[in-house]
N, C-alpha and C positions, 0 to 999 in steps of 0.2 A: 501334948506338952511341948513347948518350943525348946529347941536345942540351946544349950549354954554356949556363949562365944568360944570357949575352949574346945567345944565339940565340933564347931563348924570347920569345914576344910578351908585351908588357905587358898584364896582365889588368885590364880595367876594366869597370865596370857603369854603366848609364845608365837613367834613369827617363823613361818616356813617360807624361806626365801630361796627361790631356785634361780640358778644362772648357769646356762650351758650344760644342763643335765646334772648339776651338782647343787647340794643343799648347804646353806650356811649353818655351821655349828660354832659354838663358843665354849671356851674352857673356863670353869669356875676358878677364881683365885684360891690358892692353897689355904689362906686364912679363913675362908668362908665355909659354912656348912656344906658338906659334899665337895670340898675343895679337890681339884684335880679331875673331877668328872666333866664330861662334855654334855652340852644341852643345846636346845634351840634358844636363840636370844629372846629375851622378854623379862617378865618379872611380875611382882605383886601388883594387884589392882587396889589402889587406895580407896578408902570409903568415899562414896559419892562420885567416883570416877568411872567413866564408861570403859569397857575393855579396849575399845579402839583407841581412845585417848591414852590409856595406860600403856598400850603397846608402842604407840608413837613416842611417848615420853621416855619409856625404858630404853628403846633403841637409840634415842638421841643421847641419853645420859650414859649408857654403857659403851656405845660405839661411835657416837657423833655422826650418825646417818639418819636420813629422813626416808620414811617408807609410806607407801599407800597400802592401807589395810583392806584386804579382799574378804571373801567368804570364809566361814568357819570350815576348817579342814577336818578337825577331829576334836572331841572332848574326852578327857581322861580323868578318872578319879583314882587316886593311888594313896595307899596308907604306908607311911614310914613309921619307925619306932617313936619318933617325936610328935607325930600327928599326920593329918591327911592334907592332900592338895587336890584341888580341882583345876585342871589345865584346860584353857580354851585356846586351841591352836588355829591360827588363821593363815591362809595363803596370803602372802604379801608381795608387793613389788618394790624394788629398790627405786628410790626417787633421786637422791643426791647424797653427797658426802663421801669421804674416803674413810675407811674403817680405821679407828683409833682404839687402842686398848685402854679405855678410860676406867671401866669397872669389870673387865674380863682379863684373864691371863693370856689368852691366845684366841685365834679364830682359824677356821679351815673351811674350805669348800669341798664337800665330800660327796662322791657318787654313792647312790643307795647300796650298790653291791660292796662298798668299802666301809659301811657303818660298823661292821664287826671289828674293824681295826682300832676303834675308839672306845674308851670306857665311858659309856653314855648312861645318864641317870636312869634308874629303873622306871620312873614315872613317864619317861619319854618313849619307852619301848613300843607301846601301841601306835604311836605316831610314826615311828620308824618302820614298823611292820606295814602300815598302810602305804607309806612312801615306796617301800620295796615292792609291794604288790602292784602298785600303780606303774612303777618303772618296768616290771616284768611284763605287764599287760600291754604297755606301749611298744615293747620290743617285738611282740608277736604280730 
């Protein structure tokens, strides 16, 4: 029996952009759901849109930057009280543009060992853990 649309997870994409050992995080505006939480930049994948195109569109709309989308870094399924999300996180490379806070409250470049200093969305935790593990492995 097929799932009803209300039972399907919300499909979102996220960009993992690294620069000088730090990862770009953005803060959700206070008026949005989960306002004040930090997350990887990205957003919803529109019907008929590829995750790559959605990610490029979202970063341009939210931050006015252009990126090159690389390989999938992690996929996460997470259930919130309001429903579920399926996140496809890609390793991305910054191409052009200066960050503007068009649809975000703030941004920060954060070293993996400093992630705990930020209130980051629960759904993003597995991505954070993988980044921390990768950073620790590279230091050895």
